[in-house]
Wavefront OBJ file of the C-alpha trace (Angstrom):
o trace
v -44.428 -147.646 -147.169
v -44.902 -150.535 -148.856
v -47.813 -151.381 -150.798
v -49.520 -154.073 -149.228
v -52.390 -154.150 -152.466
v -53.250 -152.270 -155.879
v -55.701 -152.712 -158.622
v -57.480 -150.481 -160.995
v -60.866 -149.762 -160.148
v -64.139 -150.078 -162.639
v -65.703 -146.991 -164.129
v -68.475 -147.234 -161.723
v -66.319 -146.900 -159.002
v -64.908 -144.341 -160.510
v -67.723 -142.296 -160.915
v -68.700 -143.067 -157.139
v -64.810 -141.664 -156.529
v -65.669 -138.147 -158.379
v -69.152 -138.107 -156.700
v -67.603 -138.680 -153.343
v -64.543 -135.925 -154.447
v -67.258 -133.286 -155.223
v -68.632 -133.641 -151.600
v -65.054 -131.966 -150.636
v -64.401 -129.635 -153.552
v -65.439 -127.969 -156.679
v -65.810 -129.519 -160.564
v -62.738 -128.003 -161.600
v -60.863 -129.682 -158.985
v -62.334 -132.762 -160.080
v -61.663 -132.268 -163.717
v -57.950 -131.432 -163.000
v -57.566 -134.614 -161.500
v -59.324 -136.935 -163.528
v -58.626 -136.301 -167.676
v -61.458 -137.597 -169.985
v -59.570 -140.804 -170.295
v -58.534 -141.945 -166.884
v -57.108 -145.267 -165.891
v -57.265 -144.996 -161.871
v -55.397 -147.812 -159.627
v -56.426 -147.838 -156.126
v -53.155 -148.607 -153.775
v -53.036 -149.986 -149.992
v -49.980 -149.758 -148.204
v -49.154 -151.694 -145.120
v -49.194 -148.420 -142.946
v -53.094 -148.359 -143.965
v -53.036 -145.890 -146.630
v -55.238 -145.746 -149.775
v -53.425 -143.559 -152.623
v -55.095 -143.395 -155.944
v -53.080 -142.979 -158.905
v -54.242 -141.788 -162.173
v -52.702 -142.596 -165.406
v -49.621 -144.256 -163.340
v -49.211 -140.592 -161.486
v -49.963 -140.922 -157.820
v -52.599 -137.989 -157.481
v -54.864 -138.539 -154.518
v -54.150 -139.392 -151.060
v -57.160 -140.791 -148.917
v -56.908 -139.876 -145.202
v -58.987 -139.591 -142.029
v -59.542 -135.784 -143.134
v -60.664 -136.386 -146.472
v -59.210 -136.968 -149.950
v -55.763 -134.914 -149.942
v -53.840 -133.889 -153.913
v -50.470 -135.431 -153.245
v -48.125 -132.399 -152.660
v -46.167 -132.409 -156.315
v -49.097 -131.665 -158.176
v -49.281 -128.144 -156.255
v -45.615 -127.793 -157.118
v -46.265 -128.419 -160.688
v -49.671 -126.305 -160.393
v -51.491 -128.918 -162.102
v -54.311 -128.439 -159.424
v -55.971 -125.510 -157.570
v -56.829 -125.181 -153.821
v -57.478 -122.387 -151.605
v -53.995 -120.492 -150.155
v -52.754 -119.682 -146.882
v -49.699 -117.686 -147.388
v -46.719 -117.435 -144.706
v -43.612 -115.787 -143.982
v -40.011 -116.799 -144.042
v -39.843 -117.176 -140.916
v -42.716 -119.814 -140.656
v -41.367 -122.175 -143.751
v -39.073 -124.346 -141.350
v -41.878 -125.197 -139.213
v -44.128 -125.864 -141.770
v -42.149 -127.829 -143.915
v -41.260 -130.083 -140.490
v -45.036 -130.937 -140.440
v -45.990 -128.078 -137.902
v -49.464 -126.834 -137.555
v -49.894 -123.075 -138.757
v -49.831 -120.637 -136.297
v -51.668 -117.352 -136.795
v -48.647 -115.366 -136.661
v -46.761 -116.698 -139.349
v -49.800 -115.991 -141.655
v -48.986 -112.826 -144.205
v -52.525 -113.500 -146.526
v -55.277 -115.767 -146.247
v -57.543 -116.607 -149.208
v -61.547 -114.633 -148.240
v -62.848 -117.961 -149.321
v -61.797 -120.185 -147.170
v -63.941 -122.041 -144.918
v -63.595 -124.395 -141.988
v -62.645 -127.899 -142.821
v -61.224 -126.916 -145.985
v -58.028 -128.220 -147.665
v -55.573 -125.599 -148.409
v -52.303 -124.959 -150.039
v -49.559 -123.059 -147.748
v -47.016 -121.274 -149.752
v -44.370 -119.266 -149.017
v -44.295 -115.200 -149.625
v -41.641 -114.763 -151.534
v -41.821 -117.754 -154.529
v -45.825 -118.874 -153.972
v -43.791 -122.427 -153.587
v -46.518 -124.864 -152.245
v -44.697 -125.864 -148.645
v -47.632 -128.299 -147.525
v -51.672 -129.225 -147.529
v -53.561 -128.540 -144.649
v -57.091 -128.366 -143.565
v -58.630 -125.274 -141.975
v -59.649 -125.132 -138.232
v -61.509 -121.717 -138.677
v -63.476 -119.646 -141.296
v -61.292 -116.804 -143.403
v -62.808 -114.429 -140.811
v -62.669 -116.015 -137.511
v -58.284 -116.652 -139.030
v -58.203 -112.777 -139.668
v -59.472 -112.088 -136.486
v -57.753 -114.268 -134.562
v -54.080 -112.984 -132.858
v -52.608 -116.287 -132.232
v -52.621 -120.292 -132.003
v -53.082 -123.004 -134.593
v -55.200 -121.619 -138.024
v -54.280 -124.495 -139.608
v -53.785 -128.226 -139.624
v -50.826 -129.484 -141.645
v -51.743 -132.974 -143.297
v -49.210 -133.614 -146.176
v -45.400 -131.809 -146.726
v -42.472 -132.292 -148.514
v -40.606 -135.289 -147.054
v -43.546 -137.011 -145.096
v -44.302 -140.826 -145.833
v -46.559 -139.530 -148.934
v -44.232 -137.461 -150.152
v -41.509 -140.352 -149.959
v -43.515 -142.757 -151.288
v -44.963 -140.774 -154.019
v -41.093 -140.400 -155.582
v -40.655 -144.046 -155.601
v -43.941 -144.900 -157.263
v -43.745 -146.599 -160.493
l 1 2 3 4 5 6 7 8 9 10 11 12 13 14 15 16 17 18 19 20 21 22 23 24 25 26 27 28 29 30 31 32 33 34 35 36 37 38 39 40 41 42 43 44 45 46 47 48 49 50 51 52 53 54 55 56 57 58 59 60 61 62 63 64 65 66 67 68 69 70 71 72 73 74 75 76 77 78 79 80 81 82 83 84 85 86 87 88 89 90 91 92 93 94 95 96 97 98 99 100 101 102 103 104 105 106 107 108 109 110 111 112 113 114 115 116 117 118 119 120 121 122 123 124 125 126 127 128 129 130 131 132 133 134 135 136 137 138 139 140 141 142 143 144 145 146 147 148 149 150 151 152 153 154 155 156 157 158 159 160 161 162 163 164 165 166 167 168
């Protein structure tokens, strides 16, 4: 991924972005992404992705599935998301961008709703492995015995991760 265009956005556009985020996340999440005084840069890549850097730190990625926080923020515990815990047998598959299957899940946060952006963590270290989109409500996931329950959106070593590592 290479940068095609990048520019700082105006205060009015920042407010619009924050309001847009509130449709998907709560106020606590938005406050964790945007400090009081923030310079926000919009970055367009040649792959068609839109990314947002806050004070020169890549924080958000806008995809067809909505706004997704960059995985580094979750690894550094800078933002909170609803959580799905997977067993150690699922780690290899999840980190290689496979969707999360019901048998590999050991814990589902009860407040998860269909369409929520969630963090997928391993059961031993509670470390973020990927970010996904819930395909069912928590209750429906609990009742399933098999099949995909979380769509994998962003993992370690994907294009956004690699872009973030070389971003300045």
